[in-house]
C-alpha positions as CSV (number, residue, x, y, z in Angstrom):
1,X,-65.5,-21.5,9.2
2,X,-66.5,-18.2,10.2
3,X,-69.0,-15.6,9.1
4,X,-68.9,-13.4,6.2
5,X,-69.6,-10.5,7.5
6,X,-66.2,-9.9,9.6
7,X,-64.1,-7.1,8.7
8,X,-62.1,-7.1,5.4
9,X,-59.2,-5.0,6.1
10,X,-57.5,-2.9,3.2
11,X,-53.6,-2.9,3.1
12,X,-51.6,0.0,1.3
13,X,-48.4,-0.8,0.2
14,X,-46.2,2.4,0.1
15,X,-42.8,1.7,1.2
16,X,-40.9,1.2,-2.5
17,X,-38.2,3.7,-3.0
18,X,-39.3,4.4,-7.0
19,X,-36.2,4.3,-8.2
20,X,-36.9,4.0,-11.9
21,X,-38.9,6.8,-11.5
22,X,-36.6,9.5,-9.8
23,X,-39.2,10.5,-7.5
24,X,-41.5,9.0,-4.6
25,X,-44.4,8.2,-6.2
26,X,-46.5,7.7,-3.3
27,X,-46.6,11.6,-3.9
28,X,-47.4,12.1,-7.2
29,X,-50.3,14.3,-8.0
30,X,-53.4,12.8,-8.5
31,X,-56.0,15.4,-9.5
32,X,-54.5,17.7,-6.9
33,X,-53.9,15.5,-4.1
34,X,-50.7,12.9,-3.7
35,X,-51.2,9.3,-5.0
36,X,-51.0,7.9,-1.4
37,X,-54.1,10.0,-0.1
38,X,-56.2,9.1,-2.6
39,X,-55.9,5.1,-2.4
40,X,-56.3,5.3,1.1
41,X,-59.4,7.7,0.5
42,X,-60.5,4.9,-1.5
43,X,-59.7,2.1,0.7
44,X,-62.1,4.2,3.8
45,X,-64.7,4.4,1.0
46,X,-65.1,1.1,0.5
47,X,-65.6,0.3,4.2
48,X,-62.0,-1.6,4.3
49,X,-61.5,-1.8,8.1
50,X,-58.7,-1.4,10.0
51,X,-56.7,0.4,6.8
52,X,-53.1,0.0,6.9
53,X,-50.7,1.9,5.5
54,X,-47.0,0.4,4.5
55,X,-44.5,3.3,4.8
56,X,-40.8,2.6,4.3
57,X,-38.8,4.8,1.9
58,X,-39.9,8.5,1.9
59,X,-41.7,7.6,5.1
60,X,-42.1,10.8,6.7
61,X,-43.4,12.7,3.7
62,X,-45.6,9.8,2.9
63,X,-47.0,9.6,6.3
64,X,-47.2,13.3,6.2
65,X,-50.0,13.1,3.2
66,X,-52.2,11.0,5.6
67,X,-51.5,11.9,8.7
68,X,-55.6,13.2,9.4
69,X,-56.8,10.0,8.1
70,X,-58.3,7.2,9.9
71,X,-55.7,4.7,9.1
72,X,-52.9,3.1,10.8
73,X,-49.9,3.8,10.1
74,X,-46.9,1.0,10.1
75,X,-43.7,2.2,9.4
76,X,-41.5,-1.1,7.9
77,X,-37.9,-0.7,8.2
78,X,-36.8,-3.2,6.5
79,X,-38.4,-2.1,3.3
80,X,-35.4,-2.4,1.7
81,X,-35.3,-6.2,1.3
82,X,-38.5,-6.1,-0.9
83,X,-42.4,-6.1,-0.9
84,X,-42.3,-9.6,1.4
85,X,-41.3,-7.8,4.0
86,X,-43.9,-4.4,3.9
87,X,-46.7,-7.4,3.6
88,X,-45.1,-9.4,7.0
89,X,-45.6,-5.3,8.7
90,X,-49.1,-5.0,7.2
91,X,-50.6,-8.4,8.4
92,X,-48.6,-8.5,11.7
93,X,-50.5,-5.2,12.2
94,X,-53.7,-7.2,12.1
95,X,-52.4,-9.6,15.1
96,X,-55.2,-9.4,17.5
97,X,-54.0,-8.9,21.3
98,X,-52.8,-12.2,23.6
99,X,-56.2,-12.5,25.5
100,X,-59.2,-14.4,23.5
101,X,-60.5,-11.9,21.2
102,X,-64.4,-11.9,20.7
103,X,-65.0,-13.6,17.3
104,X,-66.8,-10.5,15.7
105,X,-63.7,-8.7,15.8
106,X,-61.6,-11.1,13.9
107,X,-60.7,-10.0,10.1
108,X,-61.8,-12.4,8.0
109,X,-59.8,-11.3,5.0
110,X,-57.6,-8.5,3.7
111,X,-57.4,-6.4,0.2
112,X,-53.7,-5.8,-0.8
113,X,-53.4,-2.1,-2.7
114,X,-50.7,-0.7,-4.5
115,X,-49.8,3.0,-3.7
116,X,-48.9,3.7,-7.6
117,X,-52.9,3.0,-8.4
118,X,-54.8,5.5,-7.4
119,X,-57.2,4.9,-10.0
120,X,-58.9,2.3,-8.1
121,X,-61.9,3.4,-6.9
122,X,-64.2,2.0,-4.2
123,X,-66.4,-0.3,-6.2
124,X,-63.7,-2.5,-7.6
125,X,-62.8,-3.1,-3.6
126,X,-66.5,-3.9,-2.7
127,X,-67.0,-6.1,-5.7
128,X,-64.5,-8.4,-4.2
129,X,-65.4,-7.9,-1.2
130,X,-68.8,-8.9,-2.1
131,X,-67.3,-12.4,-4.3
132,X,-65.4,-13.5,-1.3
133,X,-68.3,-13.4,0.6
134,X,-70.4,-15.8,-1.4
135,X,-68.4,-18.9,-1.1
136,X,-65.5,-17.9,1.1
137,X,-62.7,-17.8,-2.0
138,X,-59.5,-17.7,-0.8
139,X,-58.0,-15.5,-3.4
140,X,-60.0,-12.4,-5.2
141,X,-58.7,-11.1,-8.2
142,X,-60.0,-8.7,-10.6
143,X,-59.8,-9.9,-14.7
144,X,-59.3,-7.2,-17.3
145,X,-58.9,-8.3,-20.6
146,X,-58.2,-12.0,-19.5
147,X,-55.6,-10.5,-17.4
148,X,-55.6,-10.6,-13.4
149,X,-54.8,-7.1,-11.9
150,X,-54.5,-5.5,-8.5
151,X,-56.6,-4.9,-6.6
152,X,-56.2,-8.6,-4.9
153,X,-58.5,-9.7,-1.3
154,X,-56.8,-13.1,0.0
155,X,-58.8,-14.5,2.5
156,X,-57.2,-14.7,6.3
157,X,-56.4,-18.6,5.6
158,X,-53.8,-17.5,3.4
159,X,-52.1,-15.4,6.0
160,X,-49.5,-17.8,6.8
161,X,-48.4,-18.5,3.5
162,X,-47.8,-14.6,2.5
163,X,-46.5,-14.2,6.1
164,X,-43.5,-16.7,4.6
165,X,-42.9,-15.0,1.5
166,X,-39.4,-13.6,1.3
167,X,-37.5,-11.0,-1.0
168,X,-39.3,-9.1,-3.3
169,X,-42.1,-11.2,-4.0
170,X,-45.5,-10.2,-3.7
171,X,-48.6,-11.9,-3.1
172,X,-48.8,-13.8,-6.3
173,X,-46.3,-15.7,-5.0
174,X,-48.6,-17.8,-3.4
175,X,-50.9,-18.2,-6.5
176,X,-49.7,-21.4,-7.1
177,X,-50.9,-22.9,-3.4
178,X,-54.9,-21.8,-4.0
179,X,-57.5,-21.7,-6.3
180,X,-57.9,-17.8,-7.6
181,X,-61.0,-16.4,-8.3
182,X,-61.5,-13.9,-11.1
183,X,-63.6,-11.1,-10.9
184,X,-64.0,-10.5,-14.4
185,X,-63.8,-6.2,-14.2
186,X,-64.6,-3.6,-16.8
187,X,-62.0,-0.8,-16.1
188,X,-58.9,-1.4,-18.5
189,X,-56.9,0.9,-15.7
190,X,-56.3,-1.4,-13.2
191,X,-53.9,-2.7,-15.7
192,X,-52.0,0.2,-14.9
193,X,-49.2,1.0,-12.2
194,X,-46.3,3.6,-12.6
195,X,-42.9,2.4,-12.3
196,X,-41.5,5.0,-14.9
197,X,-42.4,8.7,-15.9
198,X,-43.3,7.2,-19.1
199,X,-46.4,5.0,-17.2
200,X,-47.0,8.3,-15.2
201,X,-48.4,9.8,-18.5
202,X,-50.2,6.8,-19.4
203,X,-52.2,7.4,-16.2
204,X,-52.8,10.7,-16.6
205,X,-53.8,10.4,-20.5
206,X,-56.2,8.1,-19.2
207,X,-57.5,10.0,-16.2
208,X,-58.2,13.0,-18.6
């Protein structure tokens, strides 16, 4: 058991090649700036700490878009093996130093954010953290219209299972191992992500 005031990290998965889209979706425009910059600013605004951005494909361009922000950039050189490697890269960046750390410096949980969801707001991130703090739920996911959505919070108890994932499997790969607490949410846009030009048009339509 640990204190609910322990920090909750934000891990932004931004390593994909965006093959179906035909261009780096991390750099698509969202209200005048790249997707990845918006997502990073949202995580910072929600007081997630630390905020880690995992890059891979188009790394130099993606990193240039956030270089001036107080985030930790981790380049996943194995990004082509699938999303599991980016999850592992992000979590590995949370590993404390070999010397025994002060308990207050330990990370209590991590929220995984996707680089193609710039519509996510600080309010939903704060709500996930608040829900987790009530009973230290192992996994907390927004639920919109009966569907689970992203971003998802994972308690540190689940980190070993996340580190054991392989291939192109995301955090949902451990949903069968742990109870998932759902957070009812009103924002239908959380059901959107951008994999194709049509997805991008739908997202732009929602924002207009």
